[in-house]
N, C-alpha and C positions, 0 to 999 in steps of 0.2 A: 504494500499499500504506500509506503513512504517513497519508493522509487517512482511510482506513478504520479504522486503529488509533486515531487521534484521535477519530473519531466514536464508536467503541466505548467509549473512555475517558470521553467526555462522557456517554454513556448510563449508564454505570456510576456516574458522579458524580451525575447527576440522580436515579438510583434510590436511591443512598445518602442523598442529601439528603432525599428524600421520606420515607424510612424512619427518618431520624435522630431519636432521642429527645431530642437536645440542642437541637433547634430552631434550628440555626445557618443558617437560610435567610432572606434579606432581599430584598425586591423594592422597588425605588425608581424612580419615574418622574421622570427629570430633565428639565430644560428647560421651556419654556413649556407650561403645561397638563399637565405630566408625560408628554409625548409620547415621551420617549426612555427605554425601560425598561432597567434594569440589575438583574440578579439575582446575589446572592452565594450560591454553592453550597459545601457543605462535605462532603467525603468522609472517612469515618472512616479513620484511619491507625494507630490504636493506642489504648492506654488513655488516653482523654481528649484525644487529639491528632486533628487534622483537617488535610487538605490543602484550602486555600481556593482557589476558582475564581471568576472573574467571567464572566458571560455578558451580552454587549451587542453591538449591531451585527452580529448573525448569527454571532458567534464565542464560543466558551467557551475561556478560557485560565487557567492558573494565575496567581494574584495577583502573585507575584514569580517571575521565572525560569521554569522548567518544572516540571511535576508530579513529575518524577523526583528533583528536588533537594530539599534541606531548606528552601529559601528560602520556600516557601509552606506549610510545615507549622507549624501554630499550636496554641496552647492559650490559654485565657482570652480568646477573641475577643469584642470589643465591636463591634456594628454599629448603624447608625442612619441613617434617612432623615429629615433635619432640615430645617425651614423650612416656611413657609406658602405663599408664592407660588412662588418658585423654590426647589427642593429641592436639597440636597447629600447625597451618600452619603458616610458616614464609616465607615471600618473601622480598628480598632486592636487589637493583641494582642501576645502573647508569641510571637514567631516564632523558630524554632530557628537561623536564620542570624544572629541578633543576641542580645545579652544584655540587651536593654531593649525597651520598647514600640516597635513599628514599625507603619506603616499607610499608608493613602491617604485622600485626600478628593477627590471627583469632582463635576463639574458638567457640564452640557451647555449650551453657549452658542455662537451664531453658526454652527450646523451642525457643531460638533465637540466632542469630549470634552476637558475640561481635567482633568488628573490631577496632583495634587500628592502626592508621596511624602515621608514623614517617618520619622525614627527618633531618639528622644530618651529621656531617663531618665523622663519623665512622659508621661501621656496629654494630648492636645490640650485646650485650655481654650476658645478662642474662634477663630472664623473670620470673615473679612470678605470679602464678594463685591461686585464692581462691574464695570462694563464693561471696566475696565483689567485685571481678573484676580482672583486670590485671595491673601489673606494668612492665615496660620495662626499662632496664638500658643500657645506651650507653656511652662510654667514651667521655667526653665533650671536652677534649683538653685544658681546662682552667688550667693555672699554679697554681691557688689557690687550696690547698688540700681540702677545704670545698666544692669545685665545681667539684670534680673529675668525677662524673657521672651525666648525664642528665637523668631525670626520666620522662617517659611518663606514664599516668594513664588512665585506663578505669574503671569507676565505674558501677557496674551492674545496679544500680538504675537510674543513670543520664547520662551515656554514657562517651565519651571521654572528659577528662579535657583539657582545652586550657591554663591552668596556667603553666608557666614555673617553673620547679622544679629542684633542684640539691641535690646531696647527697655526703657525703665525702667517704662513703664506701658501699659495698654491704651488705645488711642485711642478717641475718640468717633466714631461713624459719620459720614462725610462725606455730603453730598448725593449721592444716587444709589448709596449703598453700603448693604448689608444686613449686620447683625451676627448671627451664629449662636452661641449658647452651646452647647458640646459636652459639658460634664461635668454 
């Protein structure tokens, strides 16, 4: 019964996204040659609000938590499929579960999805991708020069780091690393 309800909810979401005048649908082919498709779906939830879903790997799921919670309900959503060779999917917006911008950055490498979740006072500025993983730089708002950027990390071997990191400046890309400007 649960799978039938989930299927009907996905159909309703897809129908709402196709009819949405806001145009909050993004398709991004991640991985080598764009061979791993990811779709961002938005179901209208109220005046200017939407429930955000991701469809990839044969599944459609709410972006954060489940569709019944406020976690995936957003306004002012920004989406983008960035990059030339390897593409990254970036989503950021004002979600009801937090009082500041929240989002995800995704890539497909080595046969699996790498997803880096973030929540900060500002939108992300720069991402760096390499075989070792992802780094995301967001202006921190700290007055100290040593803490100008908040850094989020995703390590290919261990996943997302929960350690809080800061940097004084944006690094130059290293050999084998690609820099993506996000704003």
